[in-house]
C-alpha positions in Angstrom: 61.5 83.2 59.1 63.9 83.0 62.1 67.3 81.5 61.7 66.6 78.9 64.4 63.8 76.3 64.5 63.1 76.3 68.2 63.9 78.0 71.5 67.3 77.7 73.1 68.0 75.0 75.6 67.4 76.4 79.1 70.9 75.5 80.1 72.3 77.5 77.2 70.1 80.4 78.2 71.7 80.3 81.7 75.3 80.2 80.5 74.6 82.8 77.8 72.8 85.4 79.9 74.7 88.3 81.4 71.9 90.4 82.8 72.7 89.2 86.3 75.9 91.2 86.3 76.0 93.6 83.4 72.9 95.4 84.6 75.2 97.8 86.4 76.2 99.2 83.0 72.7 100.7 82.6 73.8 104.3 83.1 76.5 104.0 80.4 74.1 102.2 78.1 71.5 104.9 78.4 74.2 107.6 77.9 75.5 105.9 74.8 72.0 105.4 73.4 71.1 109.0 73.8 74.3 110.1 72.0 73.6 107.5 69.3 70.1 108.7 68.8 71.3 112.3 68.3 73.9 111.0 65.8 71.1 109.3 63.9 69.1 112.5 63.9 72.0 114.5 62.6 72.4 112.1 59.7 68.7 112.2 59.1 68.3 108.5 59.7 65.5 109.4 62.1 63.4 112.6 62.3 63.5 115.2 64.9 60.2 114.0 66.2 61.5 110.4 66.5 64.6 111.7 68.3 62.4 113.5 70.9 60.4 110.3 71.4 63.5 108.3 71.9 65.0 110.8 74.4 61.8 110.9 76.4 61.6 107.1 76.4 65.2 106.7 77.4 64.6 109.1 80.3 61.7 107.0 81.5 63.7 103.8 81.3 66.6 105.4 83.2 64.1 106.6 85.9 62.7 103.1 86.3 66.2 101.6 86.5 67.3 104.3 89.0 64.3 103.5 91.2 64.6 99.8 90.8 61.2 99.6 89.1 62.1 98.1 85.8 60.8 94.5 85.6 63.2 92.3 83.7 61.8 89.6 81.6 63.0 86.1 80.7 64.0 87.2 77.3 66.2 90.0 78.5 69.6 88.4 77.7 71.6 91.4 78.9 71.0 95.0 80.0 71.3 96.3 76.5 68.4 94.1 75.3 66.4 94.9 78.4 66.7 98.6 77.8 65.8 98.4 74.2 62.8 96.1 74.9 61.4 98.4 77.6 62.1 101.5 75.4 60.0 100.0 72.6 57.2 99.2 75.0 57.1 102.8 76.0 57.5 104.6 72.6 56.4 102.0 70.1 58.1 100.9 66.9 60.4 103.9 66.9 62.3 102.2 69.7 63.4 99.6 67.2 65.1 102.3 65.1 67.6 103.1 67.9 69.7 100.1 66.9 70.2 101.4 63.4 73.9 101.8 62.7 74.9 100.0 65.9 75.8 96.4 66.9 75.8 95.1 70.4 79.6 94.5 69.8 80.4 98.2 69.6 77.7 99.1 72.0 79.1 96.9 74.8 82.6 98.0 74.1 81.6 101.6 74.4 79.6 101.1 77.6 82.5 99.3 79.2 85.0 102.0 78.2 82.7 104.6 79.7 82.5 102.5 82.9 86.2 102.0 83.2 86.9 105.7 82.7 84.4 106.7 85.4 85.7 104.1 87.9 89.4 105.0 87.2 88.6 108.6 88.0 86.8 107.6 91.2 89.9 105.5 92.2 92.1 108.5 91.6 89.9 110.6 93.9 90.1 107.9 96.6 93.8 107.7 96.2 94.2 111.5 96.6 92.2 111.3 99.8 94.4 108.5 101.2 97.5 110.5 100.1 96.1 113.5 102.0 95.6 111.3 105.1 99.2 109.9 104.9 100.6 113.4 104.5 98.8 114.7 107.5 100.0 111.8 109.6 103.6 112.3 108.3 103.5 115.9 109.3 102.1 115.2 112.7 104.8 112.5 113.3 107.7 114.1 111.5 110.0 114.0 114.5 108.9 110.7 116.0 111.9 108.3 116.0 111.4 104.6 115.1 113.5 101.8 113.8 113.6 101.2 110.1 113.7 97.5 109.0 115.2 95.3 106.4 114.3 91.6 106.5 112.0 92.6 109.4 115.2 93.1 111.4 116.1 96.5 113.0 118.4 98.1 110.5 118.7 101.9 110.8 116.6 104.5 112.7 114.2 106.7 110.7 111.5 109.2 111.5 107.9 107.9 111.5 107.0 110.7 109.1 109.6 109.5 106.7 108.3 105.9 106.8 104.6 107.0 106.3 105.6 109.1 103.3 106.9 105.9 101.5 103.3 105.0 101.1 102.4 108.5 99.9 104.8 108.0 96.9 103.5 104.6 96.2 100.1 106.0 95.9 101.3 108.8 93.7 102.4 106.1 91.2 99.0 104.4 91.6 97.3 107.6 90.8 99.4 107.9 87.6 98.5 104.3 86.6 94.8 104.9 87.0 95.1 108.1 85.0 96.7 106.1 82.3 93.9 103.5 82.5 91.4 106.3 82.0 93.4 107.6 79.1 93.4 104.3 77.4 89.6 104.5 77.0 89.7 107.5 74.8 89.2 105.9 71.4 85.4 105.4 71.0 84.2 102.0 69.7 80.7 103.2 68.8 80.1 103.3 65.1 82.3 100.3 64.4 79.3 98.0 64.0 79.8 94.2 64.5 83.3 94.4 63.2 83.4 95.9 59.6 81.9 99.4 60.1 78.5 100.7 59.0 76.5 101.4 55.9 75.6 104.8 57.4 77.8 107.8 57.2 77.5 108.9 60.8 79.5 111.7 62.4 81.5 109.6 64.8 83.7 112.5 65.8 80.7 114.5 67.1 79.5 111.4 69.0 82.9 110.8 70.5 83.1 114.4 71.7 79.6 114.2 73.2 80.5 111.1 75.1 83.9 112.5 76.3 86.1 110.4 74.0 89.1 112.0 72.3 88.4 110.4 68.9 86.6 107.5 67.2 88.5 104.3 67.1 90.6 104.1 63.9 90.0 100.4 63.2 86.6 98.7 63.6 88.0 95.2 64.2 90.2 96.4 66.9 87.4 98.5 68.4 85.0 95.7 69.1 87.7 93.3 70.3 89.7 95.7 72.4 89.6 95.3 76.2 93.1 96.8 76.9 91.6 99.6 78.9 90.1 97.0 81.3 93.4 95.3 81.6 95.0 98.7 82.3 92.5 99.4 85.0 93.0 95.9 86.5 96.8 96.3 86.5 96.5 99.7 88.2 94.1 98.2 90.7 96.4 95.2 91.3 99.5 97.3 92.0 97.4 99.7 94.3 95.9 96.7 96.2 99.5 95.3 96.6 100.6 98.6 98.1 97.6 98.6 100.5 98.4 95.1 101.5 101.9 96.2 102.5 100.4 99.0 104.6 98.0 96.6 106.2 100.7 94.1 107.0 102.8 96.7 108.8 99.8 97.9 110.8 99.1 94.3 111.8 102.8 93.8 112.9 103.0 97.2 114.6 99.8 96.8 116.5 100.9 93.4 118.0 101.9 93.3 121.7 105.4 92.4 120.6 105.8 95.7 118.8 103.2 98.0 120.4 103.9 100.8 117.9 100.3 101.6 117.2 96.7 100.7 118.0 93.8 100.9 115.5 90.6 102.6 116.5 87.9 100.4 118.0 85.7 101.0 115.0 88.3 99.2 112.8 89.1 96.3 115.0 87.2 93.3 116.4 87.2 91.2 119.5 87.5 87.4 119.8 84.5 85.1 120.2 86.3 83.3 123.1 89.2 85.5 124.3 87.8 88.7 125.8 91.2 90.4 126.0 91.8 90.4 122.2 91.7 93.4 119.9 92.2 92.2 116.4 93.3 94.5 113.5 90.9 92.9 111.1 90.6 95.8 108.7 94.4 95.9 108.2 94.4 92.1 107.8 91.7 92.4 105.1 93.8 95.0 103.3 96.4 92.2 103.0 93.9 89.6 101.8 92.1 91.8 99.2 95.3 92.1 97.0 95.4 88.6 95.6 91.7 88.9 94.9 92.3 91.8 92.6 95.3 90.1 91.1 92.9 87.2 90.3 90.7 89.5 88.3 93.6 90.7 86.3 94.7 87.1 85.6 91.2 86.1 84.7 90.8 88.8 82.0 94.3 88.3 80.7 93.4 84.6 80.4 90.2 85.4 78.5 92.0 87.6 76.0 95.0 85.2 75.6 95.1 83.9 72.0 91.5 85.1 71.4 91.0 85.5 67.6 89.7 88.7 66.2 87.1 90.3 66.2 84.3 89.6 68.7 83.7 86.3 70.5 81.4 85.5 73.3 84.4 84.9 75.5 84.5 88.7 75.9 81.3 88.5 78.0 83.6 87.2 80.8 85.4 90.5 81.0 82.8 92.0 83.3 82.5 90.0 86.5 86.2 90.1 87.1 86.3 93.8 86.4 83.3 94.6 88.5 84.7 92.6 91.4 88.1 94.4 91.2 86.4 97.8 91.0 84.3 97.1 94.1 87.3 95.6 96.0 89.8 98.4 95.3 87.4 101.2 96.0 86.4 99.6 99.3 90.0 99.0 100.2 91.0 102.6 99.5 88.1 104.0 101.6 88.8 101.6 104.4 92.6 102.4 104.4 91.9 106.1 104.7 89.4 105.6 107.6 91.7 103.1 109.3 94.6 105.5 109.2 92.4 108.3 110.5 91.9 106.5 113.8 95.3 105.0 114.1 97.2 106.0 117.3 101.0 105.7 117.6 102.9 105.1 120.8 105.8 107.5 120.8 107.5 106.0 123.8 107.5 102.4 122.3 108.7 103.7 119.0 111.5 105.7 120.5 112.6 102.8 122.8 112.9 100.5 119.8 114.8 103.2 117.8 117.1 103.6 120.8 118.7 100.2 120.2 122.3 101.1 119.6 122.8 98.3 117.2 121.0 100.3 114.6 123.8 102.8 114.6 126.3 100.3 113.3 126.3 101.8 109.8 127.0 105.2 111.2 130.0 104.0 113.1 131.3 102.5 109.9 130.8 105.8 108.1 132.8 107.5 110.9 135.7 105.2 110.1 135.3 105.9 106.3 135.4 109.6 106.9 138.8 109.0 108.6 140.2 107.2 105.6 139.3 103.6 106.1 137.8 101.7 103.1 134.1 100.9 103.7 134.5 97.2 103.4 137.2 97.3 106.1 135.1 99.5 108.3 132.2 97.1 107.9 134.4 94.3 109.3 135.6 96.5 112.2 132.1 97.4 113.2 131.0 93.8 112.8 133.8 92.9 115.4 132.5 95.5 117.8 129.0 94.2 117.5 130.1 90.6 118.0 132.1 91.6 121.1 129.2 93.6 122.6 126.8 90.7 122.0 129.2 88.1 123.5 129.7 90.2 126.6 126.0 91.1 126.9 126.6 94.8 126.9 125.6 97.8 124.7 127.9 99.2 122.1 128.3 102.4 124.2 129.5 100.2 127.1 132.7 99.2 125.2 135.5 101.3 126.7 138.4 103.1 124.9 140.6 100.1 125.4 138.0 97.9 123.7 137.8 100.3 120.8 141.5 100.5 120.4 141.7 96.7 119.9 139.5 97.0 116.9 140.8 100.2 115.3 143.1 103.0 116.3 140.8 105.4 114.4 138.1 105.1 117.0 138.0 107.8 119.8 135.3 109.6 121.8 133.5 110.5 118.5 132.4 106.9 118.6 130.2 107.6 121.6 128.8 110.7 120.0 127.7 108.7 117.0 125.8 106.4 119.3 123.6 109.2 120.7 120.1 108.8 119.2 119.7 112.2 117.6 123.0 111.9 115.7 121.9 108.7 113.9 118.9 110.3 112.3 120.1 113.8 111.4 123.3 112.6 110.0 121.2 111.4 107.0 121.6 114.5 104.8 120.9 113.2 101.2 117.8 114.2 99.4 115.0 111.8 100.1 116.7 110.6 103.3 115.2 110.5 106.8 117.2 113.4 108.4 115.2 116.4 109.6 116.3 118.6 106.7 115.6 116.3 103.8 112.4 115.2 105.5 111.2 118.7 105.7 112.0 119.1 102.0 110.1 115.9 101.2 107.1 117.1 103.1 107.1 120.3 101.2 107.3 118.4 97.9 104.5 116.1 98.9 102.3 119.0 99.7 103.0 120.5 96.2 102.3 117.1 94.5 99.0 116.7 96.3 97.9 120.3 95.6 98.8 119.8 91.9 96.7 116.6 91.7 93.8 118.3 93.4 94.1 121.2 91.0 94.0 118.9 87.9 90.7 117.5 89.1 
């Protein structure tokens, strides 16, 4: 006799069902079911003949799902029940044996861990492709001068290659974070049952190895309630999307008429419905806007897990939509960023003209005074006075004459004018990691080594 007297309320069926979104886990579910069937056969819970029937049936179900031919029914609450129902239709009562020694709690957790691991690895591949694109751009523009900014005000000159490599190193950290997210999936939940373990002595280690896990989960309660690996993925995706938003923001600014530093390819821009002269950097703008969407997914899952009692609760069904949306968003953003950069064209003349603003050499003039014995804070004040006088008189720093310099400091001589020459500003930066030609060449070499090592690992 069933536990319940009648059918569920249709509204409950709607809020309870997850097939509409968890059907994308079908590959992981079939993979886990195949491994579980073989585990049951090794333990002699099912016969070799029954194993063969299950494997053939699961292959048929997978084929129908791949081709979009599986007809879902009203009673299919989720993809796991749909697969089991269709399997039983194909192979008969033996299909009902597949769920021996398995609960949907550990089944779902296993499927999701497999999914997260696969998508984390895909994100790593997309990141490496984008890193490669940035490295190629940095090499091609290694000696292109541009202004560096703080507070979006011209600060000090840098090479464009140096600026682009800043994103390369951001992405290297993103790659590390996604690798960690993949690594956090390596304890296999399958074999934990609903929460307390199984009545069957199954070889969980063998199953774990077959599915690519490092080991079985050591605690059955933790196993069925754990979604840390999804949080890890979402955190990695959030930081990565934030980095892409900063890249997108700079492209938007740089491609404006006011800057004119670059122009996106026509394929990644759009026109205006009313203003025919417009070329809008929509792809770059969307890179900015996708970041808070991914952050929202992280916040959503963190909220679901907050204060949730052990072990399993239906709340955990809400882990999937946020995760799936973040997966789709970050993968699309990474692919779009790589293609966008591939068609980006920089204007060397505009960049150089902006970098030629003598005001950005102010720190170098201060360093000249420091090398001659003046404390930096005093030198900072002297150069501030020079800047103020030049601005008040409406002239460039180099148009101040020797008499003008002498009023500010007796330590200033013709070397002052040498410092103001554009090439001197950049190549005076000698420290490792700086923008000078020598440290930039070393940085490019390091970046090539890092990318080659990442590709080799894969």
